[in-house]
C-alpha positions as CSV (number, residue, x, y, z in Angstrom):
1,M,21.3,-25.9,16.0
2,P,18.5,-23.6,14.6
3,L,15.6,-26.0,14.0
4,Q,12.3,-24.3,13.4
5,I,8.9,-26.0,13.1
6,V,5.7,-24.7,11.5
7,I,2.5,-26.6,12.6
8,G,-1.1,-26.2,11.7
9,A,-3.1,-25.6,14.9
10,Q,-6.5,-26.6,13.6
11,W,-7.7,-29.2,11.0
12,G,-5.3,-28.1,8.3
13,D,-5.7,-25.4,5.6
14,E,-4.6,-22.7,8.1
15,G,-2.3,-21.0,5.7
16,K,0.9,-22.8,6.6
17,G,2.2,-22.4,3.0
18,R,2.6,-18.6,3.3
19,V,4.2,-18.9,6.8
20,V,6.8,-21.3,5.4
21,D,7.3,-19.0,2.4
22,L,8.0,-16.2,4.8
23,L,10.4,-18.1,7.0
24,S,12.1,-19.8,4.1
25,E,13.9,-16.6,3.2
26,R,16.2,-17.2,6.1
27,S,16.4,-21.0,5.9
28,E,18.9,-23.2,4.2
29,L,16.8,-26.3,4.3
30,V,13.0,-26.5,4.2
31,A,11.7,-30.0,5.0
32,R,8.4,-31.9,4.8
33,Y,8.4,-34.6,7.4
34,N,4.9,-36.2,7.1
35,G,1.9,-36.8,4.9
36,G,1.6,-36.9,1.1
37,D,-0.2,-35.1,-1.7
38,N,-3.4,-34.9,0.4
39,A,-1.8,-31.7,1.8
40,G,-2.2,-28.4,0.0
41,H,-0.2,-25.3,0.4
42,T,-1.0,-22.1,-1.5
43,V,1.6,-19.4,-1.9
44,T,0.8,-16.1,-3.7
45,V,3.8,-14.2,-5.1
46,G,2.6,-11.1,-6.9
47,E,0.1,-12.3,-9.5
48,H,1.5,-15.8,-9.5
49,I,-0.3,-18.5,-7.3
50,Y,1.6,-21.6,-6.5
51,K,-0.5,-24.6,-5.4
52,L,1.8,-27.2,-3.9
53,H,0.7,-30.6,-2.6
54,V,3.9,-32.6,-1.9
55,I,7.0,-30.5,-2.5
56,P,8.0,-28.2,0.5
57,S,6.6,-24.8,-0.3
58,G,9.9,-23.1,0.6
59,I,11.4,-24.4,-2.7
60,I,10.1,-21.2,-4.3
61,H,13.1,-19.4,-2.8
62,P,16.2,-20.0,-4.9
63,R,18.5,-20.3,-1.9
64,T,16.7,-23.1,-0.2
65,V,17.0,-26.9,-0.5
66,G,13.7,-28.8,-0.3
67,V,13.8,-32.0,1.7
68,M,11.1,-34.7,1.5
69,G,11.5,-36.8,4.7
70,S,11.1,-40.5,5.6
71,G,7.8,-39.8,7.3
72,M,6.2,-38.9,3.9
73,V,4.3,-41.0,1.5
74,I,5.1,-40.0,-2.1
75,N,3.2,-40.6,-5.3
76,P,5.9,-40.4,-8.1
77,Q,3.4,-39.3,-10.7
78,T,2.0,-36.5,-8.6
79,L,5.5,-35.4,-7.6
80,V,6.8,-35.4,-11.3
81,E,3.7,-33.3,-12.3
82,E,4.4,-30.8,-9.5
83,M,8.0,-30.6,-10.5
84,S,7.0,-29.8,-14.1
85,M,4.6,-27.1,-12.9
86,L,7.3,-25.4,-10.8
87,R,9.8,-25.5,-13.6
88,A,7.2,-24.0,-16.0
89,A,6.8,-21.2,-13.4
90,G,10.6,-20.5,-13.4
91,V,11.6,-22.4,-10.3
92,T,14.9,-24.3,-10.6
93,L,14.7,-27.9,-9.6
94,T,17.8,-30.1,-9.6
95,P,19.0,-33.0,-7.4
96,E,21.1,-30.4,-5.5
97,R,17.9,-28.5,-4.6
98,L,15.4,-31.3,-4.0
99,W,16.2,-34.3,-1.8
100,I,13.9,-37.3,-1.5
101,S,14.5,-39.7,1.5
102,D,15.3,-43.2,0.4
103,A,13.1,-44.3,3.3
104,A,10.0,-42.4,2.2
105,Q,7.1,-44.7,1.3
106,L,5.6,-44.7,-2.2
107,I,1.9,-44.4,-3.2
108,T,0.7,-46.2,-6.3
109,P,-2.4,-46.0,-8.5
110,A,-3.5,-49.2,-6.7
111,H,-3.4,-47.4,-3.3
112,R,-5.7,-44.7,-4.7
113,L,-8.2,-47.2,-6.0
114,L,-8.2,-49.0,-2.7
115,D,-8.5,-45.8,-0.7
116,R,-11.7,-44.8,-2.5
117,A,-13.2,-48.3,-2.3
118,Q,-12.5,-48.5,1.5
119,D,-14.0,-45.1,2.2
120,A,-17.1,-45.8,0.1
121,A,-17.7,-49.1,1.9
122,L,-18.0,-47.2,5.2
123,G,-21.3,-45.6,4.0
124,K,-22.5,-42.9,6.4
125,G,-19.6,-43.5,8.6
126,K,-17.0,-42.6,5.9
127,I,-14.0,-40.5,6.9
128,G,-14.1,-38.4,3.8
129,T,-10.5,-39.0,2.7
130,T,-9.0,-37.2,-0.3
131,G,-8.9,-40.6,-2.1
132,R,-5.2,-40.1,-2.9
133,G,-4.0,-43.4,-1.4
134,I,-2.5,-41.9,1.7
135,G,-4.1,-44.3,4.2
136,P,-3.5,-47.5,2.3
137,A,0.2,-46.5,1.8
138,Y,0.7,-46.0,5.5
139,V,-1.1,-49.3,6.2
140,D,1.5,-51.0,4.0
141,K,4.2,-49.2,5.8
142,A,3.0,-50.3,9.2
143,S,2.6,-53.9,8.0
144,R,6.1,-53.8,6.6
145,R,5.2,-54.6,3.0
146,G,5.3,-51.0,1.7
147,L,7.3,-49.8,-1.3
148,R,10.2,-47.5,-0.4
149,A,11.8,-44.8,-2.5
150,S,15.2,-46.7,-2.3
151,E,13.7,-49.5,-4.3
152,I,13.3,-47.2,-7.4
153,L,17.1,-47.4,-7.7
154,D,16.9,-51.1,-8.9
155,E,14.8,-50.8,-12.0
156,A,14.1,-54.5,-12.6
157,A,13.4,-55.5,-9.0
158,F,11.2,-52.4,-8.6
159,S,9.1,-53.3,-11.6
160,E,8.5,-56.8,-10.2
161,R,7.6,-55.4,-6.7
162,V,5.1,-53.0,-8.1
163,R,3.5,-55.6,-10.3
164,A,3.1,-58.0,-7.3
165,H,1.6,-55.1,-5.3
166,F,-0.9,-54.4,-8.1
167,A,-1.9,-58.0,-8.1
168,E,-2.5,-58.1,-4.4
169,V,-4.6,-54.9,-4.4
170,S,-6.6,-56.1,-7.4
171,R,-7.5,-59.2,-5.4
172,L,-8.7,-57.1,-2.5
173,L,-10.7,-54.8,-4.8
174,V,-12.5,-57.7,-6.4
175,E,-13.0,-60.0,-3.4
176,L,-13.7,-57.5,-0.5
177,Y,-15.1,-54.4,-2.2
178,H,-16.7,-55.9,-5.4
179,Q,-14.8,-53.5,-7.6
180,P,-13.3,-54.2,-11.0
181,A,-9.9,-55.6,-11.1
182,L,-7.2,-53.0,-11.9
183,D,-5.3,-53.2,-15.2
184,A,-1.7,-53.5,-14.3
185,D,-0.5,-53.4,-17.9
186,Q,-2.2,-50.1,-18.4
187,L,-1.1,-48.5,-15.1
188,L,2.5,-49.8,-14.8
189,P,4.4,-48.1,-17.6
190,E,3.4,-44.6,-16.7
191,Y,4.0,-45.2,-13.0
192,L,7.5,-46.7,-13.6
193,A,8.4,-43.9,-16.0
194,A,7.6,-41.3,-13.3
195,A,9.5,-43.2,-10.6
196,A,12.5,-43.4,-12.9
197,E,12.6,-39.6,-13.1
198,L,13.1,-39.5,-9.4
199,R,16.3,-41.6,-9.2
200,P,18.8,-38.7,-9.1
201,Y,16.9,-37.1,-6.2
202,I,16.9,-40.1,-3.8
203,R,19.4,-40.1,-0.9
204,R,19.9,-40.7,2.8
205,I,18.2,-37.7,4.4
206,G,19.1,-38.0,8.1
207,P,22.9,-37.5,7.9
208,L,22.4,-34.5,5.6
209,V,19.9,-32.8,7.9
210,Q,22.1,-33.5,10.9
211,A,25.1,-32.1,9.1
212,A,23.2,-28.9,8.2
213,L,22.2,-28.4,11.9
214,A,25.7,-29.1,13.1
215,Q,27.0,-26.4,10.8
216,G,24.5,-23.8,12.2
217,Q,22.3,-23.8,9.1
218,T,18.6,-23.1,9.7
219,V,16.3,-26.1,9.0
220,L,12.6,-25.3,8.7
221,A,10.3,-28.2,9.2
222,E,7.1,-27.8,7.4
223,G,4.1,-29.8,8.7
224,A,1.3,-31.1,6.5
225,Q,-2.4,-31.1,7.6
226,G,-3.1,-29.8,11.1
227,T,-2.8,-30.9,14.8
228,L,-6.4,-32.1,15.0
229,L,-5.8,-34.5,12.1
230,D,-2.9,-36.2,13.9
231,V,-3.3,-40.0,13.9
232,E,-2.7,-40.2,17.7
233,Q,-3.6,-36.8,19.1
234,G,-6.4,-35.8,16.6
235,T,-10.1,-36.4,16.4
236,Y,-9.7,-40.1,15.7
237,P,-10.9,-41.8,13.5
238,F,-11.5,-38.6,11.4
239,V,-7.8,-38.0,11.0
240,T,-5.0,-38.5,8.5
241,S,-2.6,-41.4,8.8
242,S,0.6,-39.7,10.0
243,C,2.0,-37.6,12.8
244,T,1.1,-34.0,12.1
245,T,2.4,-32.5,15.4
246,S,5.8,-31.2,16.3
247,T,7.1,-34.4,17.7
248,G,6.9,-36.1,14.3
249,V,9.7,-33.9,13.0
250,F,12.5,-36.0,14.6
251,S,11.4,-39.4,13.3
252,G,10.2,-37.9,10.0
253,L,13.6,-36.4,9.2
254,G,15.8,-38.9,10.9
255,V,17.3,-36.6,13.5
256,G,17.6,-37.0,17.2
257,V,15.6,-34.9,19.8
258,Q,17.4,-31.6,20.2
259,T,16.8,-28.0,21.0
260,V,14.1,-26.4,18.8
261,E,14.4,-22.7,18.3
262,R,10.7,-22.0,17.6
263,V,7.4,-23.8,17.1
264,V,5.0,-21.6,15.1
265,G,1.4,-22.5,15.4
266,V,-0.7,-21.3,12.5
267,T,-4.3,-20.6,13.1
268,K,-7.1,-18.9,11.2
269,A,-9.1,-16.1,12.8
270,F,-12.0,-18.6,12.6
271,Q,-12.3,-22.4,12.2
272,T,-12.5,-24.6,9.2
273,R,-12.2,-28.3,8.2
274,V,-12.6,-30.5,5.2
275,G,-14.1,-34.0,5.4
276,S,-16.2,-35.7,8.1
277,G,-15.9,-35.6,11.9
278,P,-17.0,-33.5,14.8
279,F,-16.9,-29.7,14.6
280,P,-18.4,-28.0,17.7
281,T,-18.5,-24.4,16.3
282,E,-19.7,-25.3,12.8
283,L,-22.0,-22.8,11.1
284,A,-24.5,-23.0,8.3
285,G,-26.5,-20.4,6.3
286,E,-25.5,-16.8,5.8
287,A,-22.8,-16.8,8.5
288,A,-21.1,-19.8,6.9
289,D,-21.3,-18.2,3.5
290,F,-19.7,-15.0,4.9
291,L,-16.7,-16.8,6.3
292,R,-16.3,-19.2,3.3
293,G,-16.5,-16.7,0.5
294,S,-17.8,-17.2,-3.0
295,G,-14.9,-19.3,-4.3
296,A,-13.9,-16.5,-6.7
297,N,-10.3,-16.2,-5.4
298,P,-7.8,-18.5,-3.8
299,W,-8.3,-16.9,-0.4
300,D,-11.8,-18.4,-0.2
301,E,-12.5,-21.6,1.7
302,Y,-12.2,-24.3,-0.8
303,G,-9.6,-27.1,-0.5
304,T,-6.4,-26.7,-2.4
305,T,-6.2,-30.4,-2.9
306,T,-9.8,-31.4,-3.2
307,G,-11.6,-28.3,-4.3
308,R,-14.3,-29.1,-1.8
309,P,-16.0,-26.2,0.1
310,R,-14.6,-26.2,3.6
311,R,-16.8,-26.5,6.6
312,V,-16.6,-23.2,8.6
313,G,-17.3,-22.0,12.1
314,W,-16.2,-19.5,14.8
315,L,-12.8,-19.8,16.4
316,D,-12.6,-22.6,19.0
317,L,-10.2,-21.7,21.8
318,V,-10.7,-25.0,23.6
319,L,-9.2,-26.8,20.6
320,L,-6.6,-24.2,20.1
321,R,-5.4,-24.6,23.7
322,Y,-5.4,-28.4,23.1
323,A,-3.2,-27.9,20.0
324,H,-0.8,-25.7,22.0
325,E,-0.5,-28.4,24.7
326,A,0.3,-31.0,22.0
327,N,2.9,-29.0,20.2
328,A,4.3,-26.5,22.8
329,F,3.9,-23.5,20.5
330,T,6.4,-20.6,21.1
331,E,4.2,-18.2,19.0
332,L,1.1,-18.0,16.9
333,F,0.7,-16.9,13.3
334,F,-2.8,-15.5,12.9
335,T,-4.3,-15.7,9.3
336,K,-7.3,-14.3,7.6
337,L,-8.1,-11.6,10.2
338,D,-9.4,-9.5,7.3
339,V,-12.2,-12.0,6.6
340,L,-13.9,-10.9,9.8
341,S,-14.3,-7.3,8.7
342,G,-17.9,-6.2,8.5
343,L,-19.2,-8.2,11.4
344,K,-20.9,-6.3,14.2
345,E,-19.8,-8.9,16.8
346,I,-17.6,-12.0,16.6
347,P,-18.5,-15.0,18.8
348,V,-15.5,-17.0,20.1
349,C,-15.9,-20.4,21.7
350,V,-14.3,-20.2,25.2
351,A,-15.6,-23.4,26.7
352,Y,-17.8,-26.4,26.2
353,E,-20.9,-27.7,27.8
354,R,-21.0,-31.5,28.1
355,N,-23.4,-33.5,30.2
356,G,-24.4,-30.4,32.1
357,K,-20.8,-29.4,33.0
358,Q,-18.8,-26.5,31.7
359,L,-15.3,-27.4,30.4
360,A,-12.6,-24.8,29.6
361,T,-10.3,-27.6,28.5
362,L,-10.8,-31.0,27.0
363,D,-8.5,-34.0,26.9
364,F,-10.5,-36.1,24.5
365,S,-7.5,-38.4,24.0
366,G,-8.1,-38.6,20.3
367,D,-11.7,-39.9,20.7
368,A,-14.0,-38.0,18.4
369,R,-17.0,-39.3,20.3
370,L,-16.3,-37.1,23.3
371,L,-16.1,-34.0,21.0
372,E,-19.4,-34.9,19.4
373,Q,-21.1,-34.5,22.9
374,C,-19.7,-31.0,23.4
375,H,-21.7,-27.8,22.8
376,P,-19.8,-24.5,22.4
377,I,-20.1,-21.7,25.0
378,Y,-19.4,-18.4,23.2
379,Q,-18.2,-15.0,24.3
380,S,-18.9,-12.3,21.8
381,L,-16.3,-9.6,21.0
382,P,-16.9,-6.3,19.2
383,G,-16.5,-6.4,15.5
384,W,-15.2,-3.8,13.1
385,D,-16.1,-2.4,9.6
386,A,-12.6,-1.3,8.4
387,D,-10.9,-3.1,5.5
388,L,-7.7,-4.5,6.9
389,R,-6.0,-5.4,3.7
390,A,-3.8,-2.3,3.6
391,C,-2.8,-2.6,7.3
392,R,1.0,-3.2,7.8
393,T,1.5,-2.2,11.5
394,W,-0.2,-3.1,14.7
395,D,-1.4,0.5,15.1
396,D,-3.0,0.4,11.7
397,L,-5.6,-2.1,12.9
398,P,-8.9,-1.0,14.4
399,V,-9.1,-1.1,18.2
400,A,-11.6,-3.9,18.0
401,A,-9.3,-6.0,15.8
402,R,-6.4,-5.5,18.2
403,A,-8.7,-6.5,21.1
404,Y,-9.7,-9.7,19.3
405,V,-6.1,-10.7,18.8
406,E,-5.1,-9.8,22.4
407,F,-8.1,-11.9,23.7
408,I,-6.9,-15.0,21.8
409,E,-3.3,-14.7,23.0
410,K,-4.3,-14.0,26.6
411,T,-6.7,-17.0,26.6
412,I,-4.2,-19.4,25.0
413,G,-1.1,-18.1,26.8
414,V,0.9,-17.8,23.5
415,P,1.9,-14.5,21.8
416,V,0.6,-13.8,18.4
417,R,3.7,-12.6,16.6
418,T,2.4,-12.3,13.0
419,I,-1.0,-11.5,11.5
420,S,-1.9,-11.8,7.8
421,V,-4.5,-9.5,6.3
422,S,-4.7,-10.7,2.7
423,P,-3.4,-13.5,0.4
424,E,-0.5,-11.4,-0.9
425,R,2.7,-12.8,0.7
426,L,3.8,-9.4,2.3
427,A,0.4,-8.4,3.5
428,M,1.0,-9.0,7.2
429,I,1.8,-7.4,10.5
430,Q,4.8,-8.3,12.6
431,R,4.6,-7.9,16.3
432,G,7.7,-8.2,18.6
């Protein structure tokens, strides 16, 4: 039963889209098991750039089936827009190629309005959400009043449910957040029309994924966001609202715990995050500008979903080790090594100083306050000047670049099997 999992090892935006794109060539099913359109996966194929937010990025390969699991929250309008974008780019999308779990939760325009109102009300303590309604949709799911994809199949009943949901959220917006009431008559027709387009794609996902595994087909589970944004294991409360770690695959796809062939942890050669929350190795000034880039190309550090400049810093091996412990990585996929070219030396965080004590590991149990008290202890490694974008073998890399990779895998205890050196999908180095 070849189940493979791709997980972000940081705060998201690690480059998981291209990893899934690579592994999808040998997969029959590519499945998203968590999150919503707050995720962003960018895949570059030749001169064409695909920016995907909710559909599994493996759908670009014509032989794969894209699966949207029950652990997801789906905005029908966003999904329909993304489907149209892919079709315009020549990707075939039919009910045979895209499956939507009947148990997936739905996001509405009301959720989006509520999300923005709630985050704004937090003032300086705001989480910095994408404002796409993810949190409120998961709140409705946990409180057992959420809308499920299966309800779309009954047109009349679904319309009434959505209208009642709009009325409830409108009351909250006015009474709790002093916002204008939402206009259901304006929002409802477009929302219902988008939902109606999804009817042919909705089905029971669990039995289909189980059958594929039983037949020996490869199922590639594609995680959204990153380990440090996990609602239980991440830097709480500055997290997303779903399980972003490898354990979420089973409940998010409706399959029992079974043997996993590989768990690929994707990490950048440095550290980034979008939104609020602690970031021990965060940089400012020229060093930050160097790592972030100018925004002139899709490889620069600006969010696929939000467009916001990402916060950047040196690679944090304490957090990377924590991510490994939470996911049991079998290998690492190292991205953006080429960005470090031109640095004379490269600091790497190998431990923290907290309350006068040095910590090589940190079990912060999801409490961001502990991480805020930590100060990075760096070890500097030699840099290199060579442009790595043309490198395709391990021996092509400068000695210092190889030493940098070897230092990371020795410290974490996980082999770095693949290294990407530019945005182009084939610009990578395979090891072992």
